[in-house]
DRENMAR-622994 format. One record per residue (C-alpha): residue number from 1; residue in three letters; x, y, z. Coordinates in Angstrom, 3 decimals. Layout:
% residues N
<pt seq="NUM" type="ALA" east="X" north="Y" up="Z"/>
...
END
This chain:
% residues 373
<pt seq="1" type="MET" east="18.865" north="11.015" up="10.648"/>
<pt seq="2" type="CYS" east="19.875" north="13.221" up="7.716"/>
<pt seq="3" type="LYS" east="22.905" north="11.044" up="7.015"/>
<pt seq="4" type="SER" east="20.770" north="7.902" up="6.969"/>
<pt seq="5" type="VAL" east="18.129" north="9.457" up="4.701"/>
<pt seq="6" type="CYS" east="20.769" north="10.827" up="2.338"/>
<pt seq="7" type="LYS" east="22.434" north="7.441" up="2.049"/>
<pt seq="8" type="THR" east="19.072" north="5.802" up="1.369"/>
<pt seq="9" type="LEU" east="18.368" north="8.321" up="-1.399"/>
<pt seq="10" type="LEU" east="21.849" north="7.747" up="-2.798"/>
<pt seq="11" type="VAL" east="21.270" north="4.001" up="-3.070"/>
<pt seq="12" type="ALA" east="17.905" north="4.590" up="-4.763"/>
<pt seq="13" type="ILE" east="19.550" north="6.939" up="-7.280"/>
<pt seq="14" type="LEU" east="22.359" north="4.433" up="-7.874"/>
<pt seq="15" type="ALA" east="19.800" north="1.702" up="-8.533"/>
<pt seq="16" type="ILE" east="18.100" north="3.853" up="-11.167"/>
<pt seq="17" type="PHE" east="21.441" north="4.638" up="-12.813"/>
<pt seq="18" type="VAL" east="22.459" north="0.970" up="-12.851"/>
<pt seq="19" type="TYR" east="19.420" north="0.153" up="-14.977"/>
<pt seq="20" type="SER" east="19.520" north="3.267" up="-17.160"/>
<pt seq="21" type="GLN" east="23.217" north="3.477" up="-18.100"/>
<pt seq="22" type="PRO" east="24.595" north="1.896" up="-21.297"/>
<pt seq="23" type="VAL" east="25.990" north="-1.568" up="-20.687"/>
<pt seq="24" type="LEU" east="29.710" north="-2.267" up="-20.943"/>
<pt seq="25" type="ALA" east="30.330" north="-5.298" up="-23.148"/>
<pt seq="26" type="LEU" east="33.697" north="-6.910" up="-22.519"/>
<pt seq="27" type="ALA" east="35.209" north="-10.374" up="-23.021"/>
<pt seq="28" type="GLN" east="33.551" north="-11.124" up="-26.399"/>
<pt seq="29" type="GLU" east="31.401" north="-8.422" up="-27.899"/>
<pt seq="30" type="LEU" east="27.674" north="-9.079" up="-27.807"/>
<pt seq="31" type="GLN" east="26.148" north="-9.317" up="-31.273"/>
<pt seq="32" type="SER" east="22.815" north="-7.902" up="-32.387"/>
<pt seq="33" type="GLY" east="21.657" north="-11.478" up="-32.950"/>
<pt seq="34" type="ASP" east="22.299" north="-12.436" up="-29.329"/>
<pt seq="35" type="LYS" east="18.766" north="-12.611" up="-27.978"/>
<pt seq="36" type="ILE" east="16.814" north="-14.564" up="-25.371"/>
<pt seq="37" type="GLN" east="13.375" north="-15.988" up="-26.068"/>
<pt seq="38" type="ALA" east="10.755" north="-13.998" up="-24.158"/>
<pt seq="39" type="ARG" east="9.306" north="-17.205" up="-22.704"/>
<pt seq="40" type="LEU" east="12.748" north="-18.186" up="-21.400"/>
<pt seq="41" type="ALA" east="13.199" north="-14.686" up="-19.959"/>
<pt seq="42" type="THR" east="9.976" north="-14.990" up="-17.946"/>
<pt seq="43" type="ASP" east="11.047" north="-18.512" up="-16.920"/>
<pt seq="44" type="TYR" east="14.233" north="-17.003" up="-15.459"/>
<pt seq="45" type="ILE" east="12.277" north="-14.328" up="-13.618"/>
<pt seq="46" type="HIS" east="9.770" north="-16.856" up="-12.335"/>
<pt seq="47" type="SER" east="12.500" north="-19.223" up="-11.145"/>
<pt seq="48" type="VAL" east="13.936" north="-16.445" up="-8.958"/>
<pt seq="49" type="ILE" east="10.478" north="-15.605" up="-7.566"/>
<pt seq="50" type="LEU" east="9.754" north="-19.277" up="-6.917"/>
<pt seq="51" type="ALA" east="13.113" north="-19.970" up="-5.241"/>
<pt seq="52" type="GLY" east="12.825" north="-16.918" up="-3.003"/>
<pt seq="53" type="ARG" east="9.310" north="-17.826" up="-2.017"/>
<pt seq="54" type="GLU" east="10.207" north="-21.456" up="-1.331"/>
<pt seq="55" type="PHE" east="13.102" north="-20.484" up="0.932"/>
<pt seq="56" type="TYR" east="11.067" north="-17.823" up="2.738"/>
<pt seq="57" type="SER" east="8.110" north="-20.168" up="3.257"/>
<pt seq="58" type="SER" east="10.100" north="-23.171" up="4.479"/>
<pt seq="59" type="GLN" east="13.202" north="-21.794" up="6.173"/>
<pt seq="60" type="ILE" east="11.825" north="-18.529" up="7.552"/>
<pt seq="61" type="VAL" east="8.071" north="-18.914" up="8.061"/>
<pt seq="62" type="GLY" east="7.816" north="-22.662" up="8.622"/>
<pt seq="63" type="ARG" east="11.060" north="-23.222" up="10.531"/>
<pt seq="64" type="LEU" east="10.746" north="-20.268" up="12.926"/>
<pt seq="65" type="LYS" east="7.101" north="-21.099" up="13.618"/>
<pt seq="66" type="LYS" east="8.207" north="-24.529" up="14.864"/>
<pt seq="67" type="GLU" east="11.393" north="-23.428" up="16.633"/>
<pt seq="68" type="ILE" east="10.425" north="-20.198" up="18.399"/>
<pt seq="69" type="GLY" east="6.687" north="-19.838" up="17.737"/>
<pt seq="70" type="LEU" east="7.126" north="-16.847" up="15.415"/>
<pt seq="71" type="GLU" east="3.808" north="-16.102" up="13.728"/>
<pt seq="72" type="THR" east="2.900" north="-14.847" up="10.266"/>
<pt seq="73" type="SER" east="-0.038" north="-12.505" up="9.933"/>
<pt seq="74" type="GLU" east="-2.001" north="-10.499" up="7.416"/>
<pt seq="75" type="ASN" east="-1.579" north="-7.597" up="9.857"/>
<pt seq="76" type="TRP" east="2.156" north="-8.284" up="10.259"/>
<pt seq="77" type="GLU" east="3.150" north="-4.638" up="10.776"/>
<pt seq="78" type="LYS" east="0.871" north="-4.109" up="13.771"/>
<pt seq="79" type="GLU" east="1.349" north="-7.549" up="15.276"/>
<pt seq="80" type="ASN" east="5.161" north="-7.757" up="15.023"/>
<pt seq="81" type="ALA" east="4.758" north="-10.883" up="12.915"/>
<pt seq="82" type="LEU" east="6.259" north="-12.042" up="9.645"/>
<pt seq="83" type="PRO" east="4.536" north="-11.088" up="6.373"/>
<pt seq="84" type="LEU" east="2.667" north="-13.942" up="4.738"/>
<pt seq="85" type="PRO" east="4.493" north="-15.412" up="1.707"/>
<pt seq="86" type="ALA" east="2.011" north="-13.721" up="-0.645"/>
<pt seq="87" type="GLN" east="2.574" north="-10.379" up="1.092"/>
<pt seq="88" type="PHE" east="6.339" north="-10.804" up="0.824"/>
<pt seq="89" type="LEU" east="5.942" north="-11.413" up="-2.916"/>
<pt seq="90" type="LYS" east="3.714" north="-8.364" up="-3.330"/>
<pt seq="91" type="LEU" east="6.189" north="-6.128" up="-1.473"/>
<pt seq="92" type="SER" east="9.036" north="-7.391" up="-3.639"/>
<pt seq="93" type="ALA" east="6.984" north="-7.033" up="-6.835"/>
<pt seq="94" type="LYS" east="6.106" north="-3.443" up="-5.974"/>
<pt seq="95" type="HIS" east="9.771" north="-2.653" up="-5.393"/>
<pt seq="96" type="SER" east="10.878" north="-4.105" up="-8.745"/>
<pt seq="97" type="ASN" east="7.863" north="-2.650" up="-10.582"/>
<pt seq="98" type="ASP" east="8.686" north="0.819" up="-9.228"/>
<pt seq="99" type="LEU" east="12.188" north="0.734" up="-10.743"/>
<pt seq="100" type="GLY" east="10.615" north="1.755" up="-14.049"/>
<pt seq="101" type="ILE" east="12.568" north="-0.712" up="-16.209"/>
<pt seq="102" type="GLY" east="9.454" north="-2.207" up="-17.850"/>
<pt seq="103" type="LEU" east="9.199" north="-5.354" up="-15.745"/>
<pt seq="104" type="LYS" east="5.829" north="-5.794" up="-14.052"/>
<pt seq="105" type="ILE" east="4.886" north="-8.596" up="-11.661"/>
<pt seq="106" type="ARG" east="1.634" north="-9.126" up="-9.806"/>
<pt seq="107" type="LEU" east="-0.488" north="-11.796" up="-8.187"/>
<pt seq="108" type="VAL" east="-3.809" north="-12.623" up="-9.875"/>
<pt seq="109" type="GLY" east="-6.546" north="-15.077" up="-9.008"/>
<pt seq="110" type="LEU" east="-10.062" north="-16.170" up="-9.847"/>
<pt seq="111" type="THR" east="-10.952" north="-16.397" up="-6.128"/>
<pt seq="112" type="PRO" east="-8.734" north="-13.783" up="-4.449"/>
<pt seq="113" type="ILE" east="-9.176" north="-12.368" up="-0.954"/>
<pt seq="114" type="ASN" east="-8.330" north="-8.917" up="-2.316"/>
<pt seq="115" type="THR" east="-10.505" north="-8.018" up="-5.325"/>
<pt seq="116" type="LYS" east="-7.618" north="-5.927" up="-6.705"/>
<pt seq="117" type="ASN" east="-6.020" north="-9.264" up="-7.585"/>
<pt seq="118" type="LEU" east="-8.842" north="-10.283" up="-9.930"/>
<pt seq="119" type="PRO" east="-7.882" north="-10.674" up="-13.615"/>
<pt seq="120" type="ARG" east="-8.062" north="-7.425" up="-15.567"/>
<pt seq="121" type="THR" east="-8.452" north="-8.855" up="-19.069"/>
<pt seq="122" type="ASP" east="-10.098" north="-11.815" up="-20.774"/>
<pt seq="123" type="LEU" east="-6.644" north="-13.253" up="-21.546"/>
<pt seq="124" type="GLU" east="-5.693" north="-13.152" up="-17.863"/>
<pt seq="125" type="THR" east="-8.912" north="-15.016" up="-17.040"/>
<pt seq="126" type="LEU" east="-8.239" north="-17.538" up="-19.814"/>
<pt seq="127" type="GLY" east="-4.681" north="-17.982" up="-18.567"/>
<pt seq="128" type="LEU" east="-5.771" north="-18.639" up="-14.977"/>
<pt seq="129" type="ARG" east="-8.355" north="-21.183" up="-16.118"/>
<pt seq="130" type="SER" east="-5.765" north="-22.960" up="-18.239"/>
<pt seq="131" type="LEU" east="-3.507" north="-23.402" up="-15.189"/>
<pt seq="132" type="SER" east="-6.171" north="-25.477" up="-13.447"/>
<pt seq="133" type="LYS" east="-5.992" north="-27.928" up="-16.381"/>
<pt seq="134" type="ASP" east="-2.209" north="-27.927" up="-16.842"/>
<pt seq="135" type="SER" east="-0.019" north="-26.369" up="-14.122"/>
<pt seq="136" type="ASN" east="3.240" north="-27.640" up="-15.616"/>
<pt seq="137" type="LYS" east="3.709" north="-24.697" up="-17.958"/>
<pt seq="138" type="PRO" east="2.673" north="-21.035" up="-18.028"/>
<pt seq="139" type="PHE" east="0.013" north="-19.567" up="-20.263"/>
<pt seq="140" type="THR" east="1.582" north="-16.871" up="-22.463"/>
<pt seq="141" type="TRP" east="0.418" north="-14.170" up="-24.846"/>
<pt seq="142" type="ILE" east="1.371" north="-10.743" up="-26.180"/>
<pt seq="143" type="VAL" east="-0.546" north="-7.522" up="-25.721"/>
<pt seq="144" type="LYS" east="-0.251" north="-3.979" up="-27.062"/>
<pt seq="145" type="ARG" east="-0.686" north="-1.041" up="-24.702"/>
<pt seq="146" type="GLY" east="0.191" north="2.574" up="-25.353"/>
<pt seq="147" type="GLY" east="1.674" north="1.681" up="-28.714"/>
<pt seq="148" type="ARG" east="4.103" north="-0.880" up="-27.247"/>
<pt seq="149" type="TRP" east="4.006" north="-4.651" up="-27.303"/>
<pt seq="150" type="SER" east="4.588" north="-6.727" up="-24.184"/>
<pt seq="151" type="PHE" east="4.988" north="-10.436" up="-23.584"/>
<pt seq="152" type="GLN" east="2.921" north="-11.731" up="-20.673"/>
<pt seq="153" type="ALA" east="3.077" north="-15.064" up="-18.885"/>
<pt seq="154" type="VAL" east="1.001" north="-16.325" up="-15.990"/>
<pt seq="155" type="TYR" east="2.505" north="-19.066" up="-13.808"/>
<pt seq="156" type="PRO" east="0.667" north="-21.101" up="-11.157"/>
<pt seq="157" type="ASP" east="0.754" north="-19.630" up="-7.650"/>
<pt seq="158" type="MET" east="0.867" north="-22.626" up="-5.328"/>
<pt seq="159" type="ALA" east="-0.015" north="-22.906" up="-1.645"/>
<pt seq="160" type="THR" east="3.590" north="-23.456" up="-0.574"/>
<pt seq="161" type="SER" east="3.029" north="-23.278" up="3.184"/>
<pt seq="162" type="GLN" east="0.298" north="-24.054" up="5.662"/>
<pt seq="163" type="SER" east="0.070" north="-20.334" up="6.474"/>
<pt seq="164" type="CYS" east="-1.142" north="-19.714" up="2.893"/>
<pt seq="165" type="VAL" east="-3.835" north="-22.378" up="3.261"/>
<pt seq="166" type="ASN" east="-4.964" north="-21.219" up="6.710"/>
<pt seq="167" type="CYS" east="-5.186" north="-17.582" up="5.653"/>
<pt seq="168" type="HIS" east="-7.273" north="-18.251" up="2.546"/>
<pt seq="169" type="ASN" east="-9.575" north="-20.783" up="4.202"/>
<pt seq="170" type="ALA" east="-10.261" north="-18.711" up="7.332"/>
<pt seq="171" type="HIS" east="-10.366" north="-15.212" up="5.864"/>
<pt seq="172" type="PRO" east="-13.857" north="-13.648" up="5.987"/>
<pt seq="173" type="LYS" east="-13.391" north="-12.173" up="2.502"/>
<pt seq="174" type="SER" east="-12.180" north="-15.373" up="0.871"/>
<pt seq="175" type="PRO" east="-14.649" north="-16.756" up="-1.726"/>
<pt seq="176" type="LYS" east="-13.097" north="-20.225" up="-1.379"/>
<pt seq="177" type="SER" east="-12.392" north="-21.981" up="1.923"/>
<pt seq="178" type="ASP" east="-11.302" north="-25.523" up="1.053"/>
<pt seq="179" type="PHE" east="-7.726" north="-25.028" up="-0.143"/>
<pt seq="180" type="LYS" east="-5.134" north="-27.679" up="0.667"/>
<pt seq="181" type="LEU" east="-1.336" north="-27.534" up="0.768"/>
<pt seq="182" type="GLY" east="-0.041" north="-27.669" up="-2.814"/>
<pt seq="183" type="ASP" east="-3.264" north="-26.364" up="-4.383"/>
<pt seq="184" type="ILE" east="-3.194" north="-23.597" up="-6.996"/>
<pt seq="185" type="LEU" east="-4.261" north="-20.358" up="-5.294"/>
<pt seq="186" type="GLY" east="-4.043" north="-18.259" up="-8.446"/>
<pt seq="187" type="GLY" east="-1.280" north="-17.049" up="-10.724"/>
<pt seq="188" type="ILE" east="1.897" north="-14.971" up="-10.858"/>
<pt seq="189" type="LEU" east="1.670" north="-12.647" up="-13.858"/>
<pt seq="190" type="ILE" east="4.954" north="-11.471" up="-15.399"/>
<pt seq="191" type="ASN" east="4.996" north="-8.697" up="-18.019"/>
<pt seq="192" type="VAL" east="8.109" north="-7.847" up="-20.081"/>
<pt seq="193" type="PRO" east="8.221" north="-5.285" up="-22.911"/>
<pt seq="194" type="LEU" east="9.098" north="-6.383" up="-26.447"/>
<pt seq="195" type="GLY" east="10.831" north="-4.476" up="-29.205"/>
<pt seq="196" type="ASN" east="9.819" north="-5.347" up="-32.758"/>
<pt seq="197" type="VAL" east="7.068" north="-7.968" up="-32.996"/>
<pt seq="198" type="PRO" east="6.715" north="-9.973" up="-36.232"/>
<pt seq="199" type="LEU" east="3.389" north="-8.962" up="-37.802"/>
<pt seq="200" type="ALA" east="2.432" north="-12.536" up="-38.600"/>
<pt seq="201" type="GLU" east="2.895" north="-13.623" up="-34.995"/>
<pt seq="202" type="LYS" east="0.699" north="-11.142" up="-33.127"/>
<pt seq="203" type="GLY" east="-1.734" north="-12.866" up="-30.820"/>
<pt seq="204" type="VAL" east="-1.683" north="-15.691" up="-28.309"/>
<pt seq="205" type="SER" east="1.506" north="-17.739" up="-28.215"/>
<pt seq="206" type="SER" east="2.800" north="-20.640" up="-26.149"/>
<pt seq="207" type="ASP" east="6.584" north="-20.597" up="-26.447"/>
<pt seq="208" type="ASP" east="7.144" north="-19.024" up="-29.852"/>
<pt seq="209" type="GLU" east="10.779" north="-18.265" up="-30.722"/>
<pt seq="210" type="ALA" east="9.713" north="-15.142" up="-32.636"/>
<pt seq="211" type="PHE" east="9.496" north="-13.053" up="-29.454"/>
<pt seq="212" type="GLN" east="12.974" north="-12.237" up="-28.163"/>
<pt seq="213" type="ILE" east="14.670" north="-9.826" up="-25.755"/>
<pt seq="214" type="PRO" east="18.313" north="-8.612" up="-25.567"/>
<pt seq="215" type="PRO" east="20.237" north="-10.526" up="-22.887"/>
<pt seq="216" type="ALA" east="21.331" north="-7.338" up="-21.098"/>
<pt seq="217" type="ILE" east="17.656" north="-6.476" up="-20.523"/>
<pt seq="218" type="VAL" east="16.854" north="-9.982" up="-19.305"/>
<pt seq="219" type="SER" east="19.779" north="-9.766" up="-16.879"/>
<pt seq="220" type="ASP" east="18.467" north="-6.441" up="-15.560"/>
<pt seq="221" type="TYR" east="15.079" north="-8.057" up="-14.901"/>
<pt seq="222" type="VAL" east="16.610" north="-10.986" up="-13.014"/>
<pt seq="223" type="HIS" east="18.819" north="-8.665" up="-10.972"/>
<pt seq="224" type="ALA" east="15.864" north="-6.400" up="-10.181"/>
<pt seq="225" type="VAL" east="13.889" north="-9.311" up="-8.706"/>
<pt seq="226" type="LEU" east="16.894" north="-10.535" up="-6.705"/>
<pt seq="227" type="GLU" east="17.597" north="-7.101" up="-5.282"/>
<pt seq="228" type="SER" east="13.910" north="-6.510" up="-4.530"/>
<pt seq="229" type="ASP" east="13.624" north="-9.807" up="-2.647"/>
<pt seq="230" type="ARG" east="16.714" north="-9.017" up="-0.606"/>
<pt seq="231" type="PHE" east="15.541" north="-5.445" up="0.058"/>
<pt seq="232" type="VAL" east="12.198" north="-6.688" up="1.394"/>
<pt seq="233" type="TYR" east="13.853" north="-9.428" up="3.452"/>
<pt seq="234" type="SER" east="16.396" north="-7.002" up="4.921"/>
<pt seq="235" type="LYS" east="13.937" north="-4.204" up="5.701"/>
<pt seq="236" type="TYR" east="10.683" north="-5.923" up="6.604"/>
<pt seq="237" type="VAL" east="12.021" north="-9.136" up="8.137"/>
<pt seq="238" type="VAL" east="15.580" north="-8.833" up="9.494"/>
<pt seq="239" type="LYS" east="15.513" north="-5.184" up="10.542"/>
<pt seq="240" type="ARG" east="11.996" north="-5.305" up="12.023"/>
<pt seq="241" type="MET" east="12.567" north="-8.519" up="13.943"/>
<pt seq="242" type="GLN" east="15.823" north="-7.207" up="15.427"/>
<pt seq="243" type="GLU" east="14.409" north="-3.787" up="16.289"/>
<pt seq="244" type="HIS" east="11.574" north="-5.436" up="18.234"/>
<pt seq="245" type="ASN" east="13.961" north="-7.899" up="19.931"/>
<pt seq="246" type="ILE" east="12.030" north="-10.852" up="18.500"/>
<pt seq="247" type="VAL" east="14.786" north="-12.719" up="16.668"/>
<pt seq="248" type="GLU" east="18.209" north="-11.775" up="15.334"/>
<pt seq="249" type="SER" east="20.038" north="-12.759" up="12.164"/>
<pt seq="250" type="SER" east="23.144" north="-14.909" up="12.372"/>
<pt seq="251" type="GLU" east="25.706" north="-16.585" up="10.170"/>
<pt seq="252" type="ASN" east="24.873" north="-19.821" up="12.038"/>
<pt seq="253" type="TRP" east="21.145" north="-19.302" up="11.643"/>
<pt seq="254" type="GLU" east="20.145" north="-22.969" up="11.453"/>
<pt seq="255" type="ASP" east="21.896" north="-24.016" up="14.671"/>
<pt seq="256" type="GLU" east="20.959" north="-20.883" up="16.602"/>
<pt seq="257" type="LYS" east="17.263" north="-20.751" up="15.590"/>
<pt seq="258" type="LYS" east="17.738" north="-17.319" up="14.017"/>
<pt seq="259" type="LEU" east="17.250" north="-15.528" up="10.705"/>
<pt seq="260" type="PRO" east="19.735" north="-16.013" up="7.859"/>
<pt seq="261" type="LEU" east="21.812" north="-12.990" up="6.945"/>
<pt seq="262" type="PRO" east="20.636" north="-11.192" up="3.763"/>
<pt seq="263" type="ALA" east="23.611" north="-12.600" up="1.819"/>
<pt seq="264" type="GLN" east="22.705" north="-16.115" up="3.003"/>
<pt seq="265" type="TYR" east="19.113" north="-15.539" up="1.915"/>
<pt seq="266" type="LEU" east="20.370" north="-14.841" up="-1.609"/>
<pt seq="267" type="LEU" east="22.816" north="-17.778" up="-1.529"/>
<pt seq="268" type="ASN" east="20.081" north="-20.250" up="-0.615"/>
<pt seq="269" type="THR" east="17.737" north="-18.751" up="-3.197"/>
<pt seq="270" type="SER" east="20.452" north="-19.349" up="-5.792"/>
<pt seq="271" type="LEU" east="20.812" north="-23.008" up="-4.780"/>
<pt seq="272" type="LEU" east="17.065" north="-23.554" up="-5.087"/>
<pt seq="273" type="ALA" east="16.840" north="-21.765" up="-8.450"/>
<pt seq="274" type="ARG" east="19.530" north="-24.026" up="-9.919"/>
<pt seq="275" type="LYS" east="17.320" north="-27.054" up="-9.298"/>
<pt seq="276" type="ASN" east="15.143" north="-25.882" up="-12.197"/>
<pt seq="277" type="LYS" east="18.074" north="-26.642" up="-14.523"/>
<pt seq="278" type="ILE" east="17.176" north="-23.894" up="-16.990"/>
<pt seq="279" type="GLY" east="20.699" north="-22.445" up="-17.069"/>
<pt seq="280" type="LEU" east="20.253" north="-19.401" up="-14.821"/>
<pt seq="281" type="ASN" east="22.937" north="-18.827" up="-12.186"/>
<pt seq="282" type="PHE" east="23.569" north="-15.984" up="-9.782"/>
<pt seq="283" type="ARG" east="25.859" north="-15.458" up="-6.816"/>
<pt seq="284" type="LEU" east="27.692" north="-12.836" up="-4.778"/>
<pt seq="285" type="ILE" east="31.419" north="-12.234" up="-5.262"/>
<pt seq="286" type="SER" east="33.826" north="-9.775" up="-3.683"/>
<pt seq="287" type="LEU" east="37.364" north="-8.455" up="-3.643"/>
<pt seq="288" type="TRP" east="37.152" north="-8.893" up="0.149"/>
<pt seq="289" type="PRO" east="35.175" north="-12.122" up="0.682"/>
<pt seq="290" type="ILE" east="34.712" north="-13.749" up="4.086"/>
<pt seq="291" type="ASN" east="34.372" north="-17.092" up="2.319"/>
<pt seq="292" type="PHE" east="37.064" north="-17.832" up="-0.277"/>
<pt seq="293" type="ASN" east="34.402" north="-19.455" up="-2.481"/>
<pt seq="294" type="ASN" east="32.962" north="-15.972" up="-3.021"/>
<pt seq="295" type="SER" east="36.139" north="-14.709" up="-4.682"/>
<pt seq="296" type="ALA" east="36.254" north="-13.969" up="-8.404"/>
<pt seq="297" type="ALA" east="36.356" north="-17.269" up="-10.296"/>
<pt seq="298" type="ASN" east="38.060" north="-15.991" up="-13.458"/>
<pt seq="299" type="GLU" east="39.548" north="-12.961" up="-15.166"/>
<pt seq="300" type="PHE" east="36.150" north="-11.719" up="-16.323"/>
<pt seq="301" type="GLU" east="34.843" north="-11.638" up="-12.744"/>
<pt seq="302" type="ARG" east="38.026" north="-9.988" up="-11.439"/>
<pt seq="303" type="ASN" east="37.806" north="-7.307" up="-14.113"/>
<pt seq="304" type="GLY" east="34.103" north="-6.905" up="-13.375"/>
<pt seq="305" type="LEU" east="34.677" north="-6.377" up="-9.657"/>
<pt seq="306" type="VAL" east="37.318" north="-3.745" up="-10.335"/>
<pt seq="307" type="SER" east="35.042" north="-2.060" up="-12.869"/>
<pt seq="308" type="VAL" east="31.989" north="-1.791" up="-10.592"/>
<pt seq="309" type="THR" east="34.209" north="-0.684" up="-7.718"/>
<pt seq="310" type="VAL" east="35.602" north="2.182" up="-9.800"/>
<pt seq="311" type="ASP" east="32.277" north="2.947" up="-11.509"/>
<pt seq="312" type="PRO" east="29.289" north="1.533" up="-9.543"/>
<pt seq="313" type="LEU" east="26.830" north="3.231" up="-11.904"/>
<pt seq="314" type="ARG" east="27.403" north="0.610" up="-14.619"/>
<pt seq="315" type="PRO" east="27.002" north="-3.170" up="-14.586"/>
<pt seq="316" type="TYR" east="29.879" north="-5.005" up="-16.263"/>
<pt seq="317" type="MET" east="28.556" north="-7.257" up="-19.038"/>
<pt seq="318" type="GLY" east="29.892" north="-9.552" up="-21.705"/>
<pt seq="319" type="LYS" east="29.771" north="-12.931" up="-23.446"/>
<pt seq="320" type="LEU" east="31.852" north="-15.893" up="-22.336"/>
<pt seq="321" type="LYS" east="32.603" north="-19.270" up="-23.908"/>
<pt seq="322" type="ARG" east="32.369" north="-22.486" up="-21.901"/>
<pt seq="323" type="GLY" east="33.094" north="-25.423" up="-24.132"/>
<pt seq="324" type="ARG" east="30.869" north="-25.068" up="-27.166"/>
<pt seq="325" type="LYS" east="28.296" north="-22.903" up="-25.431"/>
<pt seq="326" type="SER" east="28.177" north="-19.118" up="-25.163"/>
<pt seq="327" type="TYR" east="26.992" north="-17.486" up="-21.946"/>
<pt seq="328" type="PHE" east="25.919" north="-13.984" up="-21.100"/>
<pt seq="329" type="GLN" east="27.325" north="-12.767" up="-17.796"/>
<pt seq="330" type="ALA" east="26.773" north="-9.542" up="-15.886"/>
<pt seq="331" type="ILE" east="28.267" north="-8.195" up="-12.671"/>
<pt seq="332" type="TYR" east="26.240" north="-5.631" up="-10.743"/>
<pt seq="333" type="PRO" east="27.513" north="-3.567" up="-7.798"/>
<pt seq="334" type="ASP" east="26.442" north="-5.093" up="-4.482"/>
<pt seq="335" type="PHE" east="25.779" north="-2.700" up="-1.622"/>
<pt seq="336" type="ALA" east="25.521" north="-3.225" up="2.144"/>
<pt seq="337" type="VAL" east="21.729" north="-3.123" up="2.357"/>
<pt seq="338" type="SER" east="21.416" north="-3.615" up="6.116"/>
<pt seq="339" type="GLU" east="23.345" north="-3.144" up="9.358"/>
<pt seq="340" type="SER" east="23.594" north="-6.937" up="9.661"/>
<pt seq="341" type="CYS" east="25.701" north="-7.000" up="6.469"/>
<pt seq="342" type="VAL" east="28.053" north="-4.369" up="7.875"/>
<pt seq="343" type="ASP" east="28.282" north="-5.893" up="11.349"/>
<pt seq="344" type="CYS" east="29.003" north="-9.374" up="10.001"/>
<pt seq="345" type="HIS" east="31.794" north="-8.293" up="7.648"/>
<pt seq="346" type="ASN" east="33.408" north="-5.896" up="10.103"/>
<pt seq="347" type="ALA" east="33.417" north="-8.364" up="12.995"/>
<pt seq="348" type="HIS" east="34.089" north="-11.644" up="11.203"/>
<pt seq="349" type="PRO" east="37.518" north="-13.122" up="12.040"/>
<pt seq="350" type="THR" east="38.199" north="-14.107" up="8.401"/>
<pt seq="351" type="SER" east="37.067" north="-10.799" up="6.859"/>
<pt seq="352" type="PRO" east="39.930" north="-9.015" up="5.027"/>
<pt seq="353" type="LYS" east="38.120" north="-5.647" up="5.302"/>
<pt seq="354" type="ARG" east="36.521" north="-4.367" up="8.517"/>
<pt seq="355" type="ASP" east="35.585" north="-0.740" up="7.940"/>
<pt seq="356" type="PHE" east="32.370" north="-1.127" up="5.917"/>
<pt seq="357" type="GLN" east="29.528" north="1.306" up="6.495"/>
<pt seq="358" type="LEU" east="25.852" north="1.030" up="5.610"/>
<pt seq="359" type="TYR" east="25.283" north="1.293" up="1.835"/>
<pt seq="360" type="ASP" east="28.973" north="0.845" up="1.015"/>
<pt seq="361" type="MET" east="29.705" north="-1.338" up="-1.998"/>
<pt seq="362" type="MET" east="30.794" north="-4.761" up="-0.745"/>
<pt seq="363" type="GLY" east="31.344" north="-6.549" up="-4.039"/>
<pt seq="364" type="GLY" east="29.249" north="-7.657" up="-6.974"/>
<pt seq="365" type="MET" east="26.300" north="-9.834" up="-7.908"/>
<pt seq="366" type="VAL" east="26.921" north="-12.142" up="-10.870"/>
<pt seq="367" type="VAL" east="24.037" north="-13.095" up="-13.165"/>
<pt seq="368" type="SER" east="24.703" north="-15.691" up="-15.863"/>
<pt seq="369" type="PHE" east="22.683" north="-17.672" up="-18.420"/>
<pt seq="370" type="PRO" east="23.264" north="-19.380" up="-21.791"/>
<pt seq="371" type="LEU" east="22.716" north="-17.558" up="-25.075"/>
<pt seq="372" type="ASN" east="20.519" north="-19.031" up="-27.798"/>
<pt seq="373" type="LYS" east="22.445" north="-20.633" up="-30.624"/>
END
């Protein structure tokens, strides 16, 4: 027990250090003018949230309901059921919010089941009302709290699965009971801190280029959401389902009517996020990959893997050129977050390394996006 607890604490401490240590800029040096528009930063964050939720709703909740009758429930912990998609998002948001890196995510709504999800400001209310008129873009603004400016964006929160609709329509505390699949249930509010804010631009903004964030910070936000999603999936879905002998995870999850492995969850999230075509890419790589496609693709990635293996307290970051475009790329240490990760790598016939233990570093997570020019 002590060993397990100590390792858990170690990973938590490592996560804090990863976000608090100075970044290592290699390849081409990052310039002070290399910035990402705040609106684009929240678009990246939202695309990860949306992709994770889409995969969870369709390939976990929806598929396993049909194949093995696995239920989702508001009282998922007591009923050995899956968390509802909204609950999964809230668990992940709490995990990333608690990292203390400035990123804040929460669900808000004009007709929520939980009154804690009501808008807290007039701008949040205005933003939610604007989504009902135009759900194709977020409503954005900036706000000053505690002497610091933040950029806030609220994106539509859609009923992505029938379980969302059924829960809201049947819940005794729901103020609205006629939702349909695809309706807007509320909003996903994303808050990112800003540095200097041009005095002439303070106030409500749509997609103003004046508000910008360093790419290393944006990358940290994206990585935090990815890691939080995978943490929640590993702990509250895979581990719980296996401990209660309900359903196991498997590399061949589709054919065997099982749960995807945590690494496969992230892989499929990545494929869905790319459909947005906003330039964000992320994937897992390793010095000891089971699949050759997960090897380092270039010298930067090879150097990055060696760097985070030697010093897992620092992400490896830099700027790369692809044709005429410049890209920011970061490699974060990737740890074995569940026993299923360890078991799969140690037992797989094509694995070049078979002595992994829980919370060992297995490789790296690459986050990449274009720089403004």
